[in-house]
C-alpha positions as CSV (number, residue, x, y, z in Angstrom):
1,M,-20.5,-31.3,0.1
2,P,-19.7,-30.8,-3.6
3,T,-22.0,-31.1,-6.6
4,Y,-20.9,-33.8,-9.0
5,E,-21.7,-33.9,-12.7
6,Y,-22.7,-37.2,-14.4
7,E,-23.4,-38.2,-18.0
8,C,-25.3,-41.3,-19.2
9,K,-23.4,-43.3,-21.8
10,K,-26.6,-44.7,-23.3
11,C,-29.0,-41.7,-23.6
12,G,-26.4,-38.9,-23.2
13,D,-28.4,-37.2,-20.4
14,A,-26.3,-35.0,-18.1
15,F,-27.3,-34.6,-14.5
16,E,-25.9,-33.2,-11.3
17,L,-25.9,-34.7,-7.8
18,F,-25.1,-33.1,-4.5
19,Q,-23.3,-35.8,-2.5
20,S,-20.6,-36.3,0.0
21,M,-17.0,-36.8,-1.1
22,S,-17.0,-40.3,0.6
23,D,-20.1,-41.4,-1.3
24,E,-19.7,-43.9,-4.1
25,P,-20.2,-42.5,-7.6
26,V,-23.6,-43.2,-9.2
27,R,-23.4,-46.0,-11.8
28,V,-27.0,-46.0,-13.1
29,C,-28.7,-43.2,-15.1
30,P,-32.0,-42.1,-13.3
31,K,-33.6,-41.4,-16.7
32,C,-33.0,-44.6,-18.7
33,G,-31.2,-47.0,-16.4
34,G,-28.1,-47.0,-18.6
35,E,-24.5,-46.8,-17.4
36,A,-23.6,-43.4,-15.9
37,R,-20.2,-41.9,-15.4
38,R,-19.0,-39.1,-13.3
39,L,-17.4,-36.2,-15.2
40,I,-14.2,-34.6,-14.0
41,N,-14.3,-30.8,-13.7
42,G,-11.9,-28.2,-12.6
43,G,-14.1,-27.0,-9.7
44,A,-14.9,-23.4,-8.9
45,G,-12.3,-20.7,-8.5
46,V,-12.7,-17.7,-6.3
47,I,-12.5,-14.3,-7.9
48,Y,-12.4,-11.1,-5.8
49,K,-13.7,-8.1,-7.6
50,G,-14.1,-4.5,-6.5
51,S,-12.0,-2.0,-4.5
52,G,-13.3,-2.9,-1.0
53,F,-11.5,-6.2,-0.5
54,Y,-8.0,-4.9,-0.1
55,S,-8.9,-1.6,1.6
56,T,-10.5,-3.6,4.5
57,D,-7.5,-5.9,4.9
58,K,-5.5,-5.2,8.1
59,S,-2.1,-5.7,6.4
60,A,-3.1,-3.3,3.6
61,Q,-4.1,-0.7,6.2
62,A,-0.8,-1.1,8.0
63,Q,1.2,-0.8,4.8
64,K,-0.8,2.4,3.9
65,K,0.0,3.9,7.3
66,K,3.7,2.9,6.9
67,N,3.8,4.6,3.4
68,T,2.2,7.7,4.8
69,E,4.7,8.0,7.6
70,A,7.6,7.6,5.1
71,D,6.2,10.5,3.0
72,K,6.6,13.0,5.9
73,P,9.6,15.4,5.5
74,A,12.5,14.6,7.7
75,A,13.0,17.1,10.6
76,V,16.3,19.0,10.2
77,P,17.4,21.2,13.1
78,C,18.2,24.8,12.2
79,A,21.8,25.9,12.4
80,S,21.2,28.4,15.2
81,C,19.0,26.0,17.4
82,P,20.3,25.8,21.0
83,H,18.0,22.8,21.9
84,S,19.4,19.4,22.4
85,G,16.2,17.3,23.0
86,D,14.8,14.7,20.5
87,V,12.4,17.2,18.9
88,P,13.3,20.8,19.7
89,P,10.4,23.3,19.8
90,C,11.6,25.0,16.6
91,M,11.2,21.6,14.7
92,E,7.7,20.7,16.0
93,K,6.1,22.6,13.2
94,T,8.1,20.8,10.5
95,A,7.9,17.3,12.1
96,G,4.2,17.0,11.3
């Protein structure tokens, strides 16, 4: 439930009320009994500060892992290698 801001047209008193969105706006000032009007405000924005927010995000961790794997040097078979497997024993040292 939001907090609404009101202002009295007669005495100028500003007050806030915590009420449901479906409730009717208050028309009477609780201080002087004059006519009150609800003020329009922009609401509250969310601001994330600090370094912990993105480092705990799963997609950020996946991207970091992807970038780390891309930084590894490519395995290149040596010219005299007789092996024909996916990763010959002579390349295991350079593959990571």
